[in-house]
C-alpha positions, 0 to 999 in steps of 0.5 A: 851508701848505708847499704854498702857500708853494712855489706862491706862491714859484713864482708870484712867480718866474714873475711876475718873468719876465713882469714884471721888477722893477728890482734883483730878485735873481730877475730877476738869476738869470733873466738869468744863466741855467741854468749860474749858477742851477745853481752857486747851487744847488750853493753853497747845498746845500754850505752846507746840508750844512755846517749839517747836519754842525754840527747848527745848527738855525737855519742848517739852516732858513735854508739849506734855504729858500735851496736851495728858493728857488734850486730854484724859480727853476731849475725855473720856468726849465725849465718844470717845476712843483712839481706835476710834482715832487710827481707824481713823488714820488707815483709813487715811493711807489706804486712802493714807493720810500718 
């Protein structure tokens, strides 16, 4: 299920690039560019850290989803896929980084 959600999210982000939608937040991020997207990832990550610190389960879930969304926009913008990341993670496990 998780894999399907991330893959579907990636396809939606990719589709927004190819077929922009008026008032789309995804298109807004894409238009703002890499630096803005990176700042958004930083902001969302700080919010996640604070939720983790406060042990706020609902906020942790919400902020994790925000981080994953913004990461998806960033990696799609760079031509990187979730499969590329999964392959890297798999190679680390094989190399003993588990």
